[in-house]
N, C-alpha and C positions, 0 to 999 in steps of 0.2 A: 398455580398462577404464574403467568409470564413475568420474568424480570424486566422492568422498564426503567430506562434512563431518560428523563425529560426535565430539563431545566433551561427553557428557552432564553431567559434573560442572561443567564451566565454564558450560554453559547453565543449570544449576540455580542456581548462584551468582548469575548475572545475573538470573535469574527472581526470586530473593528480593529483590534490590535493586529491581527494577522493581515488584514487588508493594508495596513500601514507598513508592516514589516513582514514580507513573505518568508523571511528566514527564521521567524520566531516559532520554532517547531513545537515547543510545549503547548502553544495555543491550539494547535491542531488536535492534540490529545484532549485538551479541555473541551473543545467542541464535540469531539467524539464521545467523551464521557457524559456530556450534558444533553446530547440530542439524538442518541442512537435508538431511543424507543425500545422496542422488543427485538431489535436486530439479532442480538446474541442468542436469544431463545430460538429464533427461527433458524439461525445457522446451526446451532447444536442439534435441533430436531432433524435437519437435513443430513447432518453428519451421521447421526444414529441410523438413518435409513440407507447409508452407503457402506459397503463392506470395508473399504479402506478407512473411511471416515470413522466408522465404529471402532476400528482397531486403534486409531489415533486417540479417540476419546478415552478408550480404556487404558492405554499406555501413557498418555499425556507426555510425549517426548518434549524435551527442552532443546531446541535446535541452536540456541545462541552459542553454546560452547563450541559446537562444530563450525559454525559460521565465523567465530572469532579466531579460529586456528588458521592463520594465514599461511603458515608453513605447510600444513596438510593440504590446504586448498591449492597451493602452488605445485604440489606433487601430482595433482589430478591431471588427466590427459589434456593436451592442448585441444581447444575447441569444445571442451566440456562445459556444462552449465556452471559447475563450481568455479572454473577458471574465469568464465564470463562474469560471475558474481564478484570474484576477487578483483577483476579489472574495474568493475563498477565502483566498489567501495573505495578503491585506491584513487580512482579518477575524481571521485566526489569528496575525498578526504573525510569519510565517515566510518562508523563501525557499528556492529550490532549492539554492543554495550552502550554506545552513545545514544542510539535510538531508544533503547530500554530506559536509560536515564531520563531522556526527554519525556517519555511517557509517564514515568513516575513523578516528574516535576509538574506535568500538566494535569495530572489526575489527583484529586483529593480523597477519593474513595469515601465520599459522604455516605453512600449506601453500599454496604458490603456486598461484593459480588459472589454469589454462591457457586460452588463447583457444579458442573464442569465449565460454567460460563467464564470463570476466571482464566481457565486455560485457553478457551476459545478466543477470548480477547487478546491474550498474550501471543497466541499463535498467529493471529492476523497481523499484529504489530511486528512480530519477529520475522515473518516471511515476506513482509512488504518489499524489501529490497531484492529478494529473490524474484519477485514478480517483475521488478524493474529489469533484471537481467534476462528473464525469460521472454518478456514482451519487447524488449529493446528500447524502452523509453529511458532517456537520461534523467539526471537528477536536477535539471533546471526547472524553473517555475512551470513552463509549458509542459515539459515531460511529466512532472509530478501531477499536474492537473489532468493530463490525458490518462495517466495511470489510475487516478482517482475516478475518472469517468468509467474506465474499464472495471474498476472495483465496484462502483455503484451498480453497474449492470449485473455483477455477480451476486451481490448481497443486499442491494436495495436499502442502504443505510441512509436515513434522512440527514444525519450529521455530515456525511460525505457529500450529499447534494448541496449543502450550504457552502462547503469549502470549494466545490466545483463552481458554484455561482460566483464566488469571490474571484477565482481564477479567470472565469469567463468574462467578468466585468473588466478585469485588468487587461484583457486583450485590446480594449479600445485605447489603452495608453501605450501599446507597443509602437515604437517609432515607425516601423514599417511592417506590413504583412499581418495586420490584425485579423483580416478575414481568413487567411491561411491558418493562423493560430486557432481560431474558432473551429475551423474544419478539422484540425488535428484533435481537438478535444472531443468533438462529435464522433470522429472515427474511433477514438478510444472506447467510447460507449458501445459502438457497433461491434468492435472486436470482442469486448467483454460478453456481449450477448451470444456471440458465435462460439466462443471458446468453451472447453470443458470446465467443470466447476473446480477452480483452483484450491479452495479451502480444504477439499478432501484429498489432496495429493500428499503422498509421503515424500516430501522434498528431500529428506535424508538419503533416500535411495536414488534420487534423480541427479544428484550433484555430479556423479562420475560419468553420466551419460553424455553423449554429444549433444550440444545445444540444438542442432538442427533436428535431431531425433525427438528431443523433448518438445520442441515446438510442434512437430508433426503429431506427436501423441496427444498433445493438449489442444490441438486445432488453433494455434496461436497466430498463424500466418507469419510472413516475414515482417519485420518491424517497419512501420511507416517512416519515410524520410520527412524531416521537418527542421526548420531553423530553430535552434535552441534560443530560449529567452531567459537570461539570467536576471536575478533579482536586482542587480545594480542598474540594469536598464530601466526597470520599472520605477525604482527609487529616483533615478535621474529625471524620468518623465514626470 
C-alpha cells in the first residue's frame, strides 16, 4: 500500500502563515508533510527503475556533511557546481544544517515514514539548494517560487502546487513587474518538464564538475534572467 500524507486543514493553516511571512521556512515543510499525498511512493518507484536511482536507494548517502564542508567546497575548481553552490549559500546566508533544522521544526512525524521513503524525503530536502545552484535561481521569493515550479514539473507534488499558488498570488503585490514575475514562475515549470530527472542524480559526483557541463548533461538550459523579489518588498506592499 502506498504511503500517503494528507492533512489539508493543517496544510491550509500553514499556508496562511506562509502567505503572511514568506521567510517562515518551517511552514513550507509543514505543508509538504501535510499534503504530499503519495508523492514519495511515486518518486521511490521511479528511483528503483533508474540505474543510478536504484544505487542511491540502496546506499542512502547523506549529502549534508559534504555540503556543510565549506573549506572542501572552496577547494573545488573555479566554475564548478560545488563552487556555485558555495556562492549561493554564502550569498543567501543559509546552510544545509539550517535547512534540515527547519524541516525538523516544521514536521511533526505524526505518521512514521517507512524506509526508504524517509531517505527520499530527506534527499529532496537536502539537495534543494543544489537545484538552486544548478538551475541558476536565487533564494529570493520569486526565485524560490520558480524553482518550486521546476520541482513540481519533476515530481508532481500537490503540496508544492499549493506553495506555488501562494507565490503566484503574491506577484500581484509586486510593486512593479508582476506579469514578468508570473512569466518567470511559468518558465520554471517549463524548464522542469524539459530537464533530466534530478532526483536520480548522484550529486556527490557532480560537485567537482564544471557548472556548464552539469547544465548540459541535465538539459537545464542557461538560467533565465529575472528581477529578484525579496520578502521585504512583499511585506511592505
